[in-house]
C-alpha positions in Angstrom: 30.8 -16.0 2.7 28.0 -16.6 0.1 25.7 -17.6 2.9 26.5 -14.4 4.8 25.9 -12.3 1.7 22.5 -13.9 1.2 21.6 -13.4 4.9 22.8 -9.8 5.2 22.5 -8.7 1.6 19.1 -7.1 2.1 20.4 -5.0 4.9 23.5 -3.9 3.0 21.2 -2.9 0.1 19.0 -0.9 2.4 22.0 0.8 3.9 23.2 1.7 0.3 19.7 3.1 -0.5 19.7 5.1 2.7 23.1 6.6 1.9 22.0 7.4 -1.6 18.9 9.2 -0.3 21.0 11.1 2.2 23.5 12.4 -0.3 20.8 13.3 -2.8 19.0 15.2 0.0 15.6 13.5 -0.7 15.0 12.1 2.7 13.1 14.4 5.1 10.5 14.2 7.9 7.7 13.9 5.4 9.2 11.0 3.4 9.8 9.2 6.8 6.2 9.7 7.9 5.0 8.4 4.5 7.0 5.2 5.0 5.8 4.9 8.6 2.2 5.1 7.3 2.8 2.7 4.4 3.9 -0.4 6.5 0.6 -0.9 8.6 -1.4 0.0 5.5 0.0 -2.8 3.4 -0.1 -5.2 6.3 -3.9 -4.6 6.9 -4.4 -4.9 3.1 -2.9 -8.4 3.1 -4.5 -9.6 6.4 -7.9 -8.6 5.0 -7.4 -11.1 2.1 -6.8 -13.9 4.6 -9.8 -13.0 6.8 -12.2 -12.9 3.9 -10.8 -16.2 2.6 -11.3 -17.7 6.0 -14.9 -16.5 6.1 -15.5 -18.3 2.8 -13.9 -21.5 4.0 -10.2 -21.3 3.2 -8.0 -21.7 6.3 -4.6 -21.5 4.5 -3.7 -18.1 5.8 -4.8 -19.0 9.3 -2.8 -22.2 9.3 0.2 -20.3 8.1 -0.1 -17.9 11.0 -0.5 -15.0 8.7 -3.7 -13.5 10.2 -1.6 -11.4 12.5 -0.6 -7.7 12.6 3.0 -8.5 13.5 5.0 -6.8 10.7 7.7 -9.4 10.7 5.3 -12.0 9.4 4.3 -9.8 6.4 7.3 -7.7 5.4 8.6 -8.5 1.9 12.1 -7.2 1.5 11.5 -6.0 -2.1 7.9 -4.7 -1.8 7.9 -3.4 1.7 11.4 -1.9 2.0 13.3 -1.6 -1.2 10.6 -0.5 -3.6 9.2 2.3 -1.4 12.7 3.5 -0.6 13.7 3.6 -4.3 10.5 5.4 -5.3 11.1 7.9 -2.6 14.7 8.6 -3.8 13.4 8.9 -7.3 10.9 11.6 -6.2 7.9 9.3 -7.0 5.0 8.8 -4.7 6.0 5.6 -2.8 3.9 2.5 -3.1 4.6 -1.0 -1.8 3.3 -4.4 -0.9 3.6 -6.9 1.8 4.3 -10.6 1.4 1.1 -12.0 -0.1 -1.1 -13.9 2.3 -1.5 -17.5 1.1 -5.0 -18.3 -0.2 -6.0 -21.6 -1.7 -8.9 -20.7 -4.0 -9.8 -24.3 -4.3 -10.9 -24.4 -0.6 -13.4 -21.6 -1.1 -17.0 -22.8 -1.2 -17.7 -21.1 -4.5 -14.2 -20.5 -5.9 -14.8 -18.4 -9.0 -17.2 -16.0 -7.3 -15.7 -15.8 -3.9 -12.2 -15.4 -5.2 -13.3 -12.0 -6.5 -14.3 -10.9 -3.0 -11.1 -12.2 -1.5 -9.0 -10.2 -4.0 -11.1 -7.0 -3.6 -10.9 -7.2 0.2 -7.4 -5.5 0.2 -8.4 -2.4 -1.8 -11.7 -2.1 0.1 -9.7 -2.1 3.3 -7.5 0.7 2.1 -10.5 2.7 1.0 -12.1 2.3 4.5 -8.8 3.3 6.1 -8.6 6.4 3.9 -12.1 7.4 4.8 -11.6 6.8 8.5 -8.3 8.8 8.5 -10.0 11.5 6.5 -12.8 11.9 9.0 -10.3 12.1 11.8 -8.2 14.6 10.0 -11.2 16.8 9.3 -12.4 16.7 12.9 -8.9 17.3 14.3 -8.0 20.2 12.0 -11.4 21.8 12.5 -10.9 21.6 16.3 -7.4 23.0 16.0 -8.5 25.9 13.8 -11.4 26.7 16.1 -9.2 26.8 19.2 -6.1 28.5 17.7 -5.6 32.2 18.0 -5.1 34.4 15.0 -1.4 34.6 15.8 -0.8 30.9 16.1 -2.6 30.2 12.8 -0.1 32.4 11.1 2.9 30.6 12.5 4.7 27.5 11.4 3.4 25.6 14.4 -0.3 26.2 13.5 -3.0 23.6 12.8 -2.0 20.7 10.7 1.7 21.0 11.2 2.1 18.5 14.1 3.4 14.9 13.7 0.0 13.3 14.3 -1.8 15.6 11.8 0.8 14.8 9.1 0.8 11.1 9.9 -3.0 11.0 9.4 -2.9 13.1 6.3 -0.1 11.0 4.7 -1.8 7.8 6.0 -5.0 8.8 4.2 -3.1 9.6 1.0 -1.1 6.4 1.2 -4.2 4.3 1.5 -5.8 6.2 -1.5 -2.7 5.3 -3.6 -2.7 1.7 -2.4 -6.4 1.3 -3.3 -6.0 2.9 -6.7 -2.8 0.9 -7.5 -4.2 -2.4 -6.5 -7.4 -1.9 -8.5 -5.5 -1.7 -11.7 -6.9 -4.6 -13.7 -3.5 -6.1 -14.5 -2.4 -9.4 -12.9 -1.4 -10.1 -10.2 -2.9 -6.8 -8.8 -6.2 -7.3 -7.0 -8.3 -5.5 -9.7 -7.5 -8.3 -12.1 -9.8 -10.6 -10.1 -12.8 -9.0 -11.8 -11.1 -9.6 -15.2 -10.4 -13.3 -14.2 -14.0 -13.8 -13.5 -14.8 -13.5 -17.2 -11.9 -15.7 -18.5 -13.2 -19.1 -19.7 -11.9 -22.1 -17.6 -9.9 -23.5 -20.4 -7.7 -20.4 -20.6 -7.1 -20.0 -16.8 -4.0 -22.3 -16.6 -2.1 -20.2 -19.2 -3.4 -17.0 -17.6 -2.0 -18.1 -14.2 1.3 -18.9 -15.8 1.6 -15.5 -17.3 0.4 -13.4 -14.4 3.5 -13.8 -12.3 5.6 -12.0 -14.9 3.4 -8.9 -15.1 4.0 -7.2 -11.7 7.7 -6.4 -12.5 6.5 -4.8 -15.8 4.0 -2.6 -13.9 6.8 -1.6 -11.4 9.2 -0.8 -14.2 6.6 1.5 -15.8 6.2 3.4 -12.5 9.9 3.7 -12.1 10.8 4.8 -15.7 7.7 6.7 -16.5 6.8 8.5 -13.3 4.2 10.7 -15.2 2.0 7.5 -15.2 1.9 7.5 -11.4 1.3 11.2 -11.3 -1.6 11.0 -13.8 -3.1 7.9 -12.0 -2.8 9.0 -8.3 -3.2 12.8 -8.4 -6.9 13.1 -9.2 -7.8 10.7 -6.3 -5.4 12.4 -3.9 -7.0 15.7 -4.8 -10.4 14.3 -4.3 -9.5 12.9 -0.8 -7.8 16.2 0.2 -10.7 18.3 -1.1 -13.2 16.2 0.8 -11.5 16.0 4.2 -9.0 18.8 4.7 -10.6 22.1 5.8 
């Protein structure tokens, strides 16, 4: 029985979260689209770490068969499923993470310098995805507005209301959020790589011991103080929307 609980516990928890969301009436088509956009975004974020590490000489991710877009290889039950679902239920902009791609910094040709680029590859990938999706949204909505009649613009089925339009918009916003979140200079988030570059070698061992405890602290802050997420993400979301949405 304990082995069955360990094996299927994650699925039972997801069912419980789904039921809670249903009875609280917080799940709708928009929250579903956001979660659909989140999964490939976090996967591409992680794969980019592995490819940049490979470019600098570390084959750890490649040997572990993690340089793949197959979601099964990257899904982390907590970060990819439970955390986004819980945040959605709580009415907070969902964020998440995939199973970290393994990187052996010691295999890099210039470990201290190149480790920074490996870490920043994830947020840079999300920024590029946000820009690409923004350009596509801008072009698609402009085309729809130009081709729509005055009557169709005034209806619920006008430009920007289709599934593809909403998927691209939410995909762009999700990638903005992922980039901003991961650039927070708190270990083990990617932005801390810049901070690590200035830590003297003699303190690195203690720093690495402490960093694994800090991510739960960041998550708890987002869960119990949602105003922090609002203040952090909203200016960048508005900047993206103001730039690309006609």
